[in-house]
FITOR-251818 format. One record per residue: residue number from 1; z, x, y of N, C-alpha, C in turn. Coordinates in pm, 1 decimal. Example, Ala and Ser with C-alpha at 12.3 -4.5 7.8 and 13.67 -1.06 7.14 Angstrom:
<romi pos="1" n_Z="780.0" n_X="1319.0" n_Y="-569.0" ca_Z="780.0" ca_X="1230.0" ca_Y="-450.0" c_Z="780.0" c_X="1320.0" c_Y="-330.0"/>
<romi pos="2" n_Z="708.0" n_X="1285.0" n_Y="-225.0" ca_Z="714.0" ca_X="1367.0" ca_Y="-106.0" c_Z="787.0" c_X="1290.0" c_Y="3.0"/>
//
This chain:
<romi pos="1" n_Z="-20317.8" n_X="-2809.7" n_Y="-775.7" ca_Z="-20287.4" ca_X="-2639.7" ca_Y="-750.0" c_Z="-20363.1" c_X="-2617.2" c_Y="-671.3"/>
<romi pos="2" n_Z="-20483.0" n_X="-2672.3" n_Y="-642.5" ca_Z="-20626.0" ca_X="-2605.4" ca_Y="-586.6" c_Z="-20522.3" c_X="-2591.7" c_Y="-419.7"/>
<romi pos="3" n_Z="-20465.2" n_X="-2710.4" n_Y="-398.2" ca_Z="-20433.3" ca_X="-2648.7" ca_Y="-254.0" c_Z="-20309.8" c_X="-2509.4" c_Y="-222.4"/>
<romi pos="4" n_Z="-20203.4" n_X="-2561.9" n_Y="-379.0" ca_Z="-20141.6" ca_X="-2425.8" ca_Y="-371.7" c_Z="-20205.4" c_X="-2302.0" c_Y="-328.1"/>
<romi pos="5" n_Z="-20334.0" n_X="-2249.7" n_Y="-487.6" ca_Z="-20401.6" ca_X="-2203.6" ca_Y="-458.4" c_Z="-20432.7" c_X="-2129.5" c_Y="-329.3"/>
<romi pos="6" n_Z="-20503.4" n_X="-2183.5" n_Y="-222.5" ca_Z="-20543.7" ca_X="-2181.6" ca_Y="-78.7" c_Z="-20432.2" c_X="-2118.5" c_Y="-0.8"/>
<romi pos="7" n_Z="-20344.7" n_X="-2214.3" n_Y="-49.9" ca_Z="-20217.6" ca_X="-2181.9" ca_Y="40.4" c_Z="-20157.4" c_X="-2012.1" c_Y="-1.1"/>
<romi pos="8" n_Z="-20190.1" n_X="-2007.6" n_Y="-140.2" ca_Z="-20121.8" ca_X="-1888.7" ca_Y="-224.6" c_Z="-20263.7" c_X="-1781.1" c_Y="-104.8"/>
<romi pos="9" n_Z="-20336.3" n_X="-1840.3" n_Y="-154.0" ca_Z="-20441.5" ca_X="-1690.0" ca_Y="-41.6" c_Z="-20457.8" c_X="-1693.1" c_Y="85.8"/>
<romi pos="10" n_Z="-20425.2" n_X="-1747.2" n_Y="170.8" ca_Z="-20394.1" ca_X="-1778.5" ca_Y="324.5" c_Z="-20276.5" c_X="-1681.5" c_Y="330.0"/>
<romi pos="11" n_Z="-20119.9" n_X="-1682.8" n_Y="262.2" ca_Z="-20048.5" ca_X="-1638.7" ca_Y="307.8" c_Z="-20047.7" c_X="-1511.0" c_Y="265.1"/>
<romi pos="12" n_Z="-20045.7" n_X="-1422.5" n_Y="142.7" ca_Z="-20045.3" ca_X="-1388.0" ca_Y="84.8" c_Z="-20146.1" c_X="-1246.7" c_Y="51.4"/>
<romi pos="13" n_Z="-20243.8" n_X="-1295.8" n_Y="145.6" ca_Z="-20392.0" ca_X="-1222.4" ca_Y="97.5" c_Z="-20359.4" c_X="-1100.1" c_Y="96.3"/>
<romi pos="14" n_Z="-20300.3" n_X="-1017.9" n_Y="137.0" ca_Z="-20325.7" ca_X="-867.5" ca_Y="95.4" c_Z="-20201.8" c_X="-817.5" c_Y="-42.6"/>
<romi pos="15" n_Z="-20173.1" n_X="-897.0" n_Y="-106.1" ca_Z="-20124.1" ca_X="-868.6" ca_Y="-206.8" c_Z="-20191.6" c_X="-899.3" c_Y="-296.7"/>
<romi pos="16" n_Z="-20191.8" n_X="-748.0" n_Y="-402.1" ca_Z="-20299.1" ca_X="-736.6" ca_Y="-492.1" c_Z="-20243.5" c_X="-806.0" c_Y="-618.9"/>
<romi pos="17" n_Z="-20117.8" n_X="-818.4" n_Y="-666.0" ca_Z="-20064.8" ca_X="-884.2" ca_Y="-803.6" c_Z="-20123.9" c_X="-1066.0" c_Y="-738.5"/>
<romi pos="18" n_Z="-20102.0" n_X="-1104.3" n_Y="-680.7" ca_Z="-20177.5" ca_X="-1182.3" ca_Y="-587.1" c_Z="-20310.7" c_X="-1238.2" c_Y="-612.3"/>
<romi pos="19" n_Z="-20348.7" n_X="-1157.7" n_Y="-605.9" ca_Z="-20572.3" ca_X="-1173.4" ca_Y="-583.3" c_Z="-20600.9" c_X="-1203.7" c_Y="-713.3"/>
<romi pos="20" n_Z="-20516.8" n_X="-1066.5" n_Y="-815.3" ca_Z="-20533.6" ca_X="-1083.7" ca_Y="-935.3" c_Z="-20508.0" c_X="-1195.0" c_Y="-1015.9"/>
<romi pos="21" n_Z="-20363.6" n_X="-1242.1" n_Y="-978.8" ca_Z="-20366.6" ca_X="-1397.6" ca_Y="-1062.6" c_Z="-20468.8" c_X="-1545.1" c_Y="-1028.5"/>
<romi pos="22" n_Z="-20553.1" n_X="-1483.3" n_Y="-882.2" ca_Z="-20590.8" ca_X="-1574.4" ca_Y="-805.9" c_Z="-20729.0" c_X="-1565.2" c_Y="-941.9"/>
<romi pos="23" n_Z="-20759.0" n_X="-1449.9" n_Y="-953.3" ca_Z="-20918.6" ca_X="-1438.8" ca_Y="-983.5" c_Z="-20878.5" c_X="-1414.1" c_Y="-1152.0"/>
<romi pos="24" n_Z="-20785.8" n_X="-1412.9" n_Y="-1198.1" ca_Z="-20776.2" ca_X="-1474.4" ca_Y="-1343.8" c_Z="-20732.5" c_X="-1603.8" c_Y="-1364.9"/>
<romi pos="25" n_Z="-20731.5" n_X="-1702.2" n_Y="-1205.1" ca_Z="-20683.1" ca_X="-1822.0" ca_Y="-1237.1" c_Z="-20810.4" c_X="-1885.3" c_Y="-1224.8"/>
<romi pos="26" n_Z="-20977.1" n_X="-1858.1" n_Y="-1142.3" ca_Z="-21060.4" ca_X="-1926.7" ca_Y="-1127.7" c_Z="-21130.7" c_X="-1846.6" c_Y="-1249.9"/>
<romi pos="27" n_Z="-21166.4" n_X="-1723.6" n_Y="-1322.8" ca_Z="-21156.9" ca_X="-1699.4" ca_Y="-1418.9" c_Z="-21183.9" c_X="-1861.7" c_Y="-1572.8"/>
<romi pos="28" n_Z="-21084.0" n_X="-1851.1" n_Y="-1533.1" ca_Z="-21006.3" ca_X="-1923.6" ca_Y="-1676.1" c_Z="-21072.3" c_X="-2071.5" c_Y="-1653.2"/>
<romi pos="29" n_Z="-21049.1" n_X="-2130.1" n_Y="-1498.9" ca_Z="-21087.0" ca_X="-2264.6" ca_Y="-1451.8" c_Z="-21232.2" c_X="-2293.5" c_Y="-1467.0"/>
<romi pos="30" n_Z="-21371.4" n_X="-2209.8" n_Y="-1411.9" ca_Z="-21512.7" ca_X="-2155.1" ca_Y="-1516.8" c_Z="-21568.7" c_X="-2122.6" c_Y="-1570.2"/>
<romi pos="31" n_Z="-21455.5" n_X="-2141.3" n_Y="-1680.1" ca_Z="-21486.6" ca_X="-2061.1" ca_Y="-1866.0" c_Z="-21527.1" c_X="-1985.9" c_Y="-1804.6"/>
<romi pos="32" n_Z="-21498.6" n_X="-1856.4" n_Y="-1771.8" ca_Z="-21604.4" ca_X="-1746.2" ca_Y="-1790.5" c_Z="-21487.5" c_X="-1669.6" c_Y="-1840.3"/>
<romi pos="33" n_Z="-21557.2" n_X="-1656.9" n_Y="-1978.7" ca_Z="-21490.3" ca_X="-1558.4" ca_Y="-2128.2" c_Z="-21463.9" c_X="-1404.4" c_Y="-2042.1"/>
<romi pos="34" n_Z="-21551.0" n_X="-1401.2" n_Y="-1998.9" ca_Z="-21580.5" ca_X="-1238.9" ca_Y="-2018.2" c_Z="-21508.5" c_X="-1227.0" c_Y="-1918.5"/>
<romi pos="35" n_Z="-21526.6" n_X="-1236.5" n_Y="-1784.7" ca_Z="-21462.1" ca_X="-1189.2" ca_Y="-1680.4" c_Z="-21284.0" c_X="-1251.2" c_Y="-1702.4"/>
<romi pos="36" n_Z="-21249.6" n_X="-1307.9" n_Y="-1786.6" ca_Z="-21112.0" ca_X="-1369.8" ca_Y="-1812.4" c_Z="-21012.6" c_X="-1245.2" c_Y="-1905.7"/>
<romi pos="37" n_Z="-21094.7" n_X="-1223.5" n_Y="-1992.0" ca_Z="-21075.5" ca_X="-1110.5" ca_Y="-2106.7" c_Z="-21026.4" c_X="-984.7" c_Y="-2042.7"/>
<romi pos="38" n_Z="-21170.5" n_X="-977.7" n_Y="-1917.5" ca_Z="-21129.0" ca_X="-868.5" ca_Y="-1904.2" c_Z="-21029.7" c_X="-831.2" c_Y="-1750.7"/>
<romi pos="39" n_Z="-21031.5" n_X="-947.5" n_Y="-1702.0" ca_Z="-20844.6" ca_X="-963.1" ca_Y="-1615.6" c_Z="-20726.4" c_X="-921.3" c_Y="-1749.1"/>
<romi pos="40" n_Z="-20747.4" n_X="-1001.7" n_Y="-1798.6" ca_Z="-20609.1" ca_X="-949.7" ca_Y="-1854.0" c_Z="-20581.1" c_X="-853.7" c_Y="-1921.1"/>
<romi pos="41" n_Z="-20718.0" n_X="-773.5" n_Y="-1892.4" ca_Z="-20646.5" ca_X="-645.1" ca_Y="-1989.9" c_Z="-20642.0" c_X="-516.3" c_Y="-1940.1"/>
<romi pos="42" n_Z="-20664.2" n_X="-626.7" n_Y="-1760.3" ca_Z="-20605.5" ca_X="-494.6" ca_Y="-1668.2" c_Z="-20484.0" c_X="-571.6" c_Y="-1596.5"/>
<romi pos="43" n_Z="-20448.2" n_X="-678.1" n_Y="-1634.3" ca_Z="-20323.6" ca_X="-712.8" ca_Y="-1612.9" c_Z="-20205.2" c_X="-625.0" c_Y="-1635.7"/>
<romi pos="44" n_Z="-20097.6" n_X="-648.9" n_Y="-1591.4" ca_Z="-19963.7" ca_X="-553.7" ca_Y="-1567.1" c_Z="-19902.7" c_X="-605.9" c_Y="-1652.2"/>
<romi pos="45" n_Z="-19800.7" n_X="-622.9" n_Y="-1734.2" ca_Z="-19721.9" ca_X="-656.4" ca_Y="-1897.4" c_Z="-19683.5" c_X="-789.3" c_Y="-1829.6"/>
<romi pos="46" n_Z="-19612.2" n_X="-811.8" n_Y="-1738.3" ca_Z="-19507.5" ca_X="-942.0" ca_Y="-1687.5" c_Z="-19658.6" c_X="-1066.6" c_Y="-1701.8"/>
<romi pos="47" n_Z="-19760.8" n_X="-1044.7" n_Y="-1667.3" ca_Z="-19859.7" ca_X="-1147.3" ca_Y="-1652.0" c_Z="-19943.8" c_X="-1132.8" c_Y="-1783.3"/>
<romi pos="48" n_Z="-19872.1" n_X="-1023.6" n_Y="-1867.4" ca_Z="-20022.4" ca_X="-1065.3" ca_Y="-1978.8" c_Z="-19857.6" c_X="-1095.3" c_Y="-2136.6"/>
<romi pos="49" n_Z="-19766.6" n_X="-1121.5" n_Y="-2053.6" ca_Z="-19659.6" ca_X="-1211.9" ca_Y="-2168.0" c_Z="-19714.1" c_X="-1340.5" c_Y="-2072.5"/>
<romi pos="50" n_Z="-19680.3" n_X="-1399.9" n_Y="-2023.6" ca_Z="-19740.1" ca_X="-1521.3" ca_Y="-1898.8" c_Z="-19873.6" c_X="-1579.7" c_Y="-1996.3"/>
<romi pos="51" n_Z="-19974.3" n_X="-1454.2" n_Y="-1997.1" ca_Z="-20089.5" ca_X="-1499.6" ca_Y="-2058.6" c_Z="-20098.0" c_X="-1482.8" c_Y="-2245.0"/>
<romi pos="52" n_Z="-20001.1" n_X="-1463.7" n_Y="-2233.7" ca_Z="-20033.6" ca_X="-1504.4" ca_Y="-2374.8" c_Z="-19962.0" c_X="-1637.7" c_Y="-2432.3"/>
<romi pos="53" n_Z="-19916.6" n_X="-1681.1" n_Y="-2401.5" ca_Z="-19863.2" ca_X="-1803.7" ca_Y="-2448.9" c_Z="-20007.9" c_X="-1914.2" c_Y="-2454.0"/>
<romi pos="54" n_Z="-20101.4" n_X="-1889.5" n_Y="-2410.4" ca_Z="-20210.0" ca_X="-1967.5" ca_Y="-2369.5" c_Z="-20332.9" c_X="-1868.3" c_Y="-2460.0"/>
<romi pos="55" n_Z="-20300.5" n_X="-1796.5" n_Y="-2532.7" ca_Z="-20474.5" ca_X="-1637.7" ca_Y="-2525.2" c_Z="-20544.0" c_X="-1720.1" c_Y="-2605.8"/>
<romi pos="56" n_Z="-20466.7" n_X="-1723.3" n_Y="-2741.2" ca_Z="-20491.2" ca_X="-1761.1" ca_Y="-2870.7" c_Z="-20596.3" c_X="-1884.8" c_Y="-2852.9"/>
<romi pos="57" n_Z="-20551.8" n_X="-2004.4" n_Y="-2769.2" ca_Z="-20650.8" ca_X="-2134.7" ca_Y="-2790.0" c_Z="-20774.5" c_X="-2075.8" c_Y="-2655.5"/>
<romi pos="58" n_Z="-20789.5" n_X="-1969.2" n_Y="-2606.5" ca_Z="-20903.4" ca_X="-1912.8" ca_Y="-2514.5" c_Z="-20957.1" c_X="-1895.0" c_Y="-2591.8"/>
<romi pos="59" n_Z="-20940.8" n_X="-1796.7" n_Y="-2645.7" ca_Z="-21016.3" ca_X="-1699.4" ca_Y="-2745.1" c_Z="-21093.4" c_X="-1801.2" c_Y="-2892.4"/>
<romi pos="60" n_Z="-21032.2" n_X="-1867.6" n_Y="-2911.9" ca_Z="-21081.6" ca_X="-2009.4" ca_Y="-2995.6" c_Z="-21189.8" c_X="-2037.5" c_Y="-2875.5"/>
<romi pos="61" n_Z="-21162.0" n_X="-2146.3" n_Y="-2824.4" ca_Z="-21250.2" ca_X="-2184.0" ca_Y="-2736.9" c_Z="-21386.1" c_X="-2087.4" c_Y="-2672.2"/>
<romi pos="62" n_Z="-21359.5" n_X="-1955.8" n_Y="-2676.7" ca_Z="-21468.6" ca_X="-1824.3" ca_Y="-2622.4" c_Z="-21579.9" c_X="-1880.7" c_Y="-2788.4"/>
<romi pos="63" n_Z="-21512.1" n_X="-1829.1" n_Y="-2839.3" ca_Z="-21505.6" ca_X="-1849.5" ca_Y="-3020.9" c_Z="-21668.7" c_X="-1985.7" c_Y="-3030.8"/>
<romi pos="64" n_Z="-21538.8" n_X="-2058.2" n_Y="-2987.5" ca_Z="-21695.2" ca_X="-2162.6" ca_Y="-3048.6" c_Z="-21778.1" c_X="-2211.3" c_Y="-2934.4"/>
<romi pos="65" n_Z="-21773.8" n_X="-2168.3" n_Y="-2831.5" ca_Z="-21851.9" ca_X="-2102.5" ca_Y="-2718.2" c_Z="-21977.1" c_X="-2044.5" c_Y="-2743.4"/>
<romi pos="66" n_Z="-21940.8" n_X="-1945.9" n_Y="-2764.0" ca_Z="-22040.6" ca_X="-1821.4" ca_Y="-2806.2" c_Z="-22128.1" c_X="-1862.7" c_Y="-2982.7"/>
<romi pos="67" n_Z="-22036.2" n_X="-1956.9" n_Y="-3038.3" ca_Z="-22142.0" ca_X="-1991.1" ca_Y="-3229.1" c_Z="-22227.4" c_X="-2048.0" c_Y="-3082.4"/>
<romi pos="68" n_Z="-22197.5" n_X="-2211.3" n_Y="-3058.6" ca_Z="-22302.9" ca_X="-2317.0" ca_Y="-3027.8" c_Z="-22424.2" c_X="-2255.7" c_Y="-2958.6"/>
<romi pos="69" n_Z="-22404.5" n_X="-2132.1" n_Y="-2866.9" ca_Z="-22517.8" ca_X="-2092.4" ca_Y="-2787.2" c_Z="-22608.0" c_X="-1977.7" c_Y="-2908.4"/>
//
């Protein structure tokens, strides 16, 4: 997946939607919940539909992380 992301960055670096998508992926991969949820709020409708497939799981994991700390 990381190789594909690198290729996307190189080929489509000017596309704002793909930049946003890569930022969401990086925030999700690094468990940066604050950035992830901020980017989710700024997403367009189609992106939100895709993210809604796993957003509840991420909210639960973020809450667990907050409780543990």
